[in-house]
C-alpha positions in Angstrom: -56.1 33.9 21.5 -59.9 33.8 21.8 -61.5 32.5 18.8 -63.2 29.6 17.0 -60.8 28.2 14.6 -61.5 26.2 11.5 -58.8 23.7 10.8 -57.2 24.2 7.5 -57.8 20.5 6.5 -61.5 21.5 6.4 -60.9 24.0 3.7 -59.4 21.6 1.0 -60.9 21.0 -2.3 -61.2 17.4 -1.7 -63.4 17.9 1.3 -65.6 20.4 -0.2 -66.0 18.6 -3.4 -67.7 15.7 -1.4 -70.6 17.9 -0.8 -73.4 17.7 -3.5 -73.7 21.1 -5.2 -77.1 23.1 -4.7 -78.4 25.1 -7.5 -77.7 28.9 -7.2 -80.7 29.7 -8.8 -84.4 30.0 -7.3 -85.5 26.4 -7.4 -88.8 25.8 -9.2 -91.6 24.6 -6.8 -92.5 21.2 -6.7 -95.4 20.7 -9.1 -97.7 17.8 -10.6 -96.6 18.4 -13.8 -95.3 15.4 -16.3 -91.7 15.4 -14.8 -90.8 12.4 -12.7 -91.8 13.6 -9.1 -88.9 13.5 -6.4 -89.0 11.5 -3.2 -89.7 14.5 -1.3 -92.7 15.4 -3.5 -94.0 11.9 -3.5 -93.8 11.9 0.4 -95.5 15.2 0.8 -98.3 14.1 -1.6 -98.6 10.7 0.5 -98.8 13.2 3.8 -101.2 15.5 2.4 -103.9 13.0 1.6 -103.7 11.9 5.3 -104.2 15.2 6.8 -106.5 16.4 3.8 -109.5 15.2 5.6 -108.7 17.0 8.7 -108.1 20.4 7.2 -111.0 20.0 5.0 -113.1 19.5 7.9 -111.9 22.5 9.5 -112.6 24.5 6.5 -116.2 23.3 6.4 -117.0 24.0 10.1 -115.4 27.4 9.8 -117.2 28.1 6.3 -114.0 28.8 4.5 -114.4 28.9 0.9 -111.8 28.7 -1.7 -112.5 30.8 -4.8 -112.0 28.9 -8.0 -108.9 27.0 -6.5 -108.8 23.1 -6.2 -106.2 21.4 -4.2 -103.8 19.4 -6.2 -102.1 17.3 -3.2 -99.1 19.4 -3.4 -97.0 21.1 -0.5 -97.2 24.2 -2.8 -101.0 24.5 -2.9 -101.1 24.6 1.0 -98.4 27.3 1.0 -100.2 29.4 -1.6 -103.2 29.3 0.2 -101.7 30.6 3.3 -100.3 33.8 1.3 -103.1 34.6 -0.9 -105.0 37.7 -0.4 -108.0 35.9 0.5 -106.5 34.5 3.5 -104.9 37.8 4.6 -108.3 39.0 4.6 -110.0 36.0 6.2 -111.2 35.9 10.0 -108.2 35.1 12.3 -109.6 31.5 13.0 -109.9 30.7 9.3 -106.6 32.2 8.5 -104.9 30.0 11.5 -106.5 26.7 10.1 -105.0 27.4 6.7 -101.5 28.7 7.9 -101.4 25.6 10.4 -102.2 23.3 7.6 -99.6 24.6 5.3 -96.9 24.5 7.9 -98.0 20.6 8.9 -97.4 19.9 5.5 -93.9 21.2 5.1 -93.1 19.6 8.3 -94.3 16.3 7.4 -92.2 16.3 4.3 -88.9 17.5 6.4 -89.5 14.7 8.6 -88.4 12.5 6.1 -84.8 13.7 6.0 -84.3 15.5 9.2 -81.4 13.8 11.1 -82.2 11.2 13.7 -81.5 13.5 17.0 -84.4 16.0 15.7 -86.9 13.4 14.5 -88.8 13.3 17.5 -89.3 17.0 18.4 -90.1 17.3 14.8 -93.0 14.7 15.3 -94.1 16.4 18.5 -94.1 19.7 16.8 -96.6 18.2 14.5 -99.1 17.5 16.9 -98.9 20.5 18.4 -99.5 22.4 15.4 -103.0 20.4 15.4 -104.1 22.3 18.3 -103.0 25.6 16.1 -105.7 24.7 13.7 -108.6 25.3 15.9 -107.3 28.4 17.6 -109.7 31.3 17.0 -108.0 34.0 19.2 -107.4 37.3 17.7 -105.2 38.9 20.2 -102.2 40.7 19.0 -99.8 38.2 20.4 -101.5 35.2 18.6 -101.8 37.2 15.4 -97.8 37.7 15.5 -97.5 33.9 16.4 -99.6 33.1 13.2 -97.4 35.6 10.9 -94.1 33.5 12.5 -95.6 30.5 12.0 -96.3 31.5 8.2 -92.5 32.7 8.0 -91.4 29.4 9.5 -93.4 27.4 7.0 -91.9 29.6 4.0 -88.4 29.3 5.5 -88.5 25.6 5.1 -90.3 25.5 2.0 -87.8 27.9 0.3 -85.0 25.7 1.6 -86.3 22.2 0.3 -88.5 23.2 -2.8 -87.8 21.4 -6.0 -85.0 19.3 -4.8 -84.8 15.6 -4.0 -83.7 14.5 -0.7 -80.5 13.6 -2.2 -79.5 16.9 -3.2 -79.8 18.4 0.0 -76.5 18.8 2.0 -76.1 17.2 5.2 -75.5 20.7 6.7 -78.6 22.0 5.4 -80.5 18.8 6.8 -78.8 19.6 10.3 -79.8 23.3 9.9 -83.2 22.3 9.4 -83.5 20.0 12.1 -82.2 22.6 14.6 -84.9 25.1 13.2 -87.4 22.5 13.9 -86.2 21.8 17.4 -85.9 25.2 18.5 -89.5 25.9 17.2 -90.8 22.9 19.3 -89.1 23.9 22.2 -90.3 27.6 21.9 -94.1 26.2 21.1 -93.9 24.3 24.4 -94.4 27.4 26.4 -97.6 28.3 24.4 -99.4 24.8 25.1 -100.2 22.6 27.8 -100.3 19.0 27.8 -103.4 17.4 29.5 -103.3 13.7 28.8 -101.0 11.3 27.1 -102.9 10.7 23.9 -102.3 12.0 20.4 -102.8 15.9 20.0 -103.0 15.9 23.8 -102.4 19.9 24.0 -104.4 22.8 24.3 -103.3 26.4 23.4 -102.7 28.8 26.2 -104.4 31.7 24.5 -104.8 33.8 27.5 -101.3 33.7 28.5 -99.9 36.8 26.8 -96.5 37.1 27.9 -96.0 33.3 27.2 -96.8 33.8 23.6 -94.9 37.3 23.5 -92.0 35.3 24.8 -92.6 32.5 22.0 -92.6 35.5 19.4 -89.5 36.8 20.4 -87.6 33.2 20.6 -89.0 32.6 17.3 -87.6 35.6 15.8 -84.0 34.6 17.3 -84.4 30.9 15.9 -85.5 32.0 12.3 -82.9 35.1 12.1 -80.2 32.4 12.9 -81.5 29.9 10.3 -81.6 32.4 7.5 -78.2 34.0 8.2 -76.6 30.7 8.5 -78.0 29.3 5.3 -77.7 32.8 3.4 -74.0 32.9 4.3 -73.7 29.3 3.5 -75.4 29.8 -0.1 -78.0 27.2 0.9 -80.8 29.8 0.5 -81.8 32.0 -2.2 -81.9 35.8 -1.1 -84.9 36.5 -3.4 -87.0 33.9 -2.1 -86.3 35.5 1.4 -87.1 38.9 0.3 -90.3 37.7 -1.2 -91.5 36.0 2.1 -90.7 39.1 4.2 -92.1 41.6 2.1 -94.9 42.5 4.5 -93.2 42.1 7.7 -91.3 44.6 9.7 -88.3 44.9 11.9 -85.0 43.0 11.4 -86.5 40.6 8.6 -87.0 43.6 6.3 -83.5 45.1 7.5 -82.1 41.7 6.6 -83.3 41.4 3.2 -83.7 45.0 2.0 -81.5 47.0 -0.5 -80.3 50.1 1.3 -78.0 53.1 0.3 -77.1 54.7 3.4 -73.9 56.4 2.4 -73.3 59.5 4.4 -71.4 62.2 2.8 -69.6 64.7 5.0 -66.5 66.8 4.7 -65.1 65.4 8.0 -65.0 61.8 6.5 -62.8 62.9 3.6 -60.1 63.3 6.4 -59.9 59.5 6.9 -57.1 58.0 4.8 -58.9 55.1 3.8 -57.4 52.3 1.5 -59.6 51.7 -1.3 -58.1 48.7 -2.6 -58.7 46.8 0.8 -62.5 46.6 0.1 -63.6 43.1 -0.8 -65.4 44.6 -4.0 -62.6 46.7 -4.9 -61.1 46.7 -8.5 -57.6 45.5 -7.1 -59.6 42.2 -5.9 -61.6 41.7 -9.1 -59.2 38.7 -9.8 -60.2 37.0 -6.5 -63.4 35.0 -7.3 -66.0 34.0 -4.5 -66.6 30.2 -4.0 -68.5 28.3 -6.9 -72.0 27.6 -5.9 -72.1 24.1 -4.3 -68.5 24.0 -3.3 -66.9 24.6 0.5 -70.5 24.0 1.5 -69.3 22.4 5.0 -67.0 25.2 5.7 -69.4 28.0 4.8 -72.2 26.3 6.6 -69.9 26.3 9.7 -69.0 29.9 9.3 -73.0 31.0 8.8 -73.8 29.1 12.0 -70.8 30.8 14.1 -72.0 34.2 12.6 -75.8 33.7 12.9 -75.8 32.6 16.8 -75.2 36.3 18.0 -78.8 36.2 19.6 -78.8 32.6 21.0 -75.2 32.5 22.1 -75.1 28.8 21.4 -72.2 26.9 23.2 -69.2 26.5 20.9 -70.6 29.1 18.3 -70.8 32.2 20.6 -67.2 33.0 20.2 -66.4 36.5 18.4 -63.5 35.8 16.3 -63.3 32.9 13.6 -59.7 32.2 12.3 -59.3 30.2 8.9 -55.9 29.1 8.8 -53.9 27.3 6.1 -50.7 27.2 3.7 -50.8 29.5 1.0 -53.0 28.6 -2.1 -55.7 26.6 -0.7 -58.3 29.5 -1.0 -58.7 31.4 2.0 -59.0 34.9 0.2 -62.0 32.9 -2.0 -63.6 32.1 1.3 -63.2 35.4 2.9 -64.4 37.2 -0.2 -67.6 34.9 -0.4 -68.3 35.7 3.5 -67.8 39.4 2.8 -70.1 39.1 -0.1 -72.9 37.3 1.3 -73.0 39.3 4.4 -73.2 42.5 2.4 -76.2 41.1 0.8 -78.1 41.0 3.8 -76.6 44.2 5.5 -74.5 42.6 7.9 -71.1 43.6 6.5 -69.1 46.0 8.8 -65.8 46.4 7.0 -63.0 44.3 5.1 -59.4 44.7 4.8 -57.7 42.3 2.4 -54.1 42.6 3.2 -51.4 42.0 0.5 -47.6 42.1 0.3 -47.8 43.2 -3.5 -49.3 46.8 -2.5 -47.6 48.8 0.1 -50.8 50.4 1.4 -52.3 47.0 2.1 -49.3 45.5 4.0 -49.1 48.1 7.1 -51.2 49.4 9.7 -50.9 52.9 8.9 -54.4 53.4 7.4 -56.2 50.2 9.0 -58.4 51.9 11.4 -59.1 55.2 9.0 -60.4 52.3 6.4 -62.6 50.5 9.0 -64.0 53.8 9.8 -64.7 55.1 6.4 -66.3 51.7 5.6 -68.5 51.9 8.5 -69.6 55.3 7.6 -70.5 54.0 4.1 -72.5 51.2 5.3 -74.9 52.9 7.7 -75.7 56.6 7.3 -76.1 56.9 11.5 -72.7 55.3 11.8 -71.4 57.9 9.4 -72.9 60.9 11.3 -71.4 59.4 14.5 -68.0 58.9 13.2 -68.2 62.3 11.6 -68.9 64.0 14.6 -65.9 62.1 16.5 -63.7 63.6 14.0 -64.9 67.1 14.4 -64.7 66.9 18.2 -61.5 65.1 18.1 -59.4 65.9 15.0 -56.3 65.1 16.5 -57.2 61.6 17.1 -56.7 61.1 13.3 -53.0 60.8 14.0 -52.8 59.0 17.2 -51.6 55.4 17.7 -54.3 52.7 16.3 -55.7 51.8 19.8 -56.7 55.4 20.3 -57.9 56.1 16.8 -60.1 53.1 17.0 -61.7 54.1 20.6 -62.2 57.6 19.7 -63.5 57.0 16.0 -65.3 53.8 16.2 -65.8 52.3 19.7 -67.0 55.1 21.6 -69.3 56.7 19.0 -70.7 53.4 17.9 -71.2 51.1 20.8 -74.6 52.5 21.8 -75.9 51.9 18.2 -74.4 48.5 17.9 -76.1 47.2 21.1 -79.4 48.1 19.1 -78.7 46.2 16.3 -81.1 42.9 15.7 -78.4 41.2 13.6 -74.7 40.7 13.8 -72.3 43.0 12.1 -69.2 41.0 10.6 -65.9 42.2 10.0 -63.7 40.3 7.5 -60.0 40.9 7.4 -57.8 38.5 4.9 -54.4 37.5 4.8 -53.0 38.9 8.0 -49.7 37.2 7.4 -49.1 39.6 4.3 -49.0 42.4 6.7 -45.5 43.5 7.6 -44.2 43.0 11.1 -44.4 44.5 13.7 -47.5 45.9 12.2 -49.3 42.7 12.2 -48.8 41.9 15.4 -50.3 45.2 16.4 -53.3 44.6 14.2 -54.1 41.4 15.9 -53.7 42.9 19.4 -56.3 45.6 18.2 -58.8 42.9 16.9 -58.5 41.0 20.1 -58.7 43.7 22.5 -61.0 46.1 20.9 -62.8 45.1 17.5 -64.2 41.8 18.8 -65.4 43.4 22.1 -67.8 45.7 20.0 -71.4 44.7 20.9 -72.9 42.3 18.3 -69.8 42.3 16.3 -68.1 39.2 14.9 -64.4 39.1 13.2 -63.5 36.5 10.3 -59.8 36.3 10.1 -57.5 34.4 7.6 -54.0 33.9 8.0 -51.4 31.4 7.6 -50.6 28.9 10.9 -47.2 30.9 11.6 -49.2 34.1 12.3 -51.7 32.7 14.6 
């Protein structure tokens, strides 16, 4: 079976308890208040002093004036300067200097805890960003690159703000390291090295295609970082919403609250199973994971789900199977994944099987339920499915494979190809589905559902059903 399998040993309570809990609230930014400063804060303060003169030099050179705002030696001050209305209306060169300075500040703090393999790229990236502070180009591609640098800074700042290094999980540190390395590798295409000294780079401002390609790659890398850590619970969704409020494209769609329910008489013909949905009343007693638990497992699931764009080797498989004996919390993990995916508009459909409910232990209405939930999650999907029902009403009563082909695969494939973010299907406790229905559903998942463009399937079961 094609799938990325998580051994059930990685889903034990003992394993998850070895991870340090991460606060579920929006963390308070590091300040210079009377509270004892964290190690990260102290490092950021020392780092800022080292580069403060450089930033001020460029500000004086460019004539940038701050209106009644003093710098207090915190990373927050730099980030705030990059997001104020003043910087947004300042000339491009001035804005670039502030954005680059803020990004350099956050990177300086991140180097402290980034895992060893990523420290080299992080330090090299700091040198490359020195070049950005001097860039005055105002072409469209460079403006886009500036905006993405701002997003990069905010993304890292949201992940580490208010937390001591010891409170950051190993998985989050690894994720930040991969983000920094990815951005470093991307930026290499926008600069050329002209000597072997410090800051030995110059921006290739006139290479529009190189900068455009860098912007596209940065979108993919940031998307993976956000999805991975939002699924894992390491980032707070409200922080991301604030970060992307003025952006467009996949960033807004990922974090916006949408009500795309499409109403049609045709959809009423679908005999869906309401209790199979992750947020149904029948599943009210199944709680999601507590914040700070199952960190390693959820981080791995988030990374698997997020890498649709990058197709990272080992994480590009369309099916993730979480198996294990009864009672270890597979349904809890499945509900958490579904809940987090729904919050960022990445949930396609769910079906939680149960031997205690007749309609949730058979395959009769499985495809109908998937089609109905897809129609509810996106209005365009709803219209396409309704049209398919009107054109082929007989398909509602065919075998599962034909139902799925006519009601889901054919009408939605082209639209799914246009998705910028992955769509995940969550199927829980397949072992509680009666035979031979369970085998038929498994065959459908492998042969059809997982083959849909930009779709990933998260499946839980007991080992004997694999």
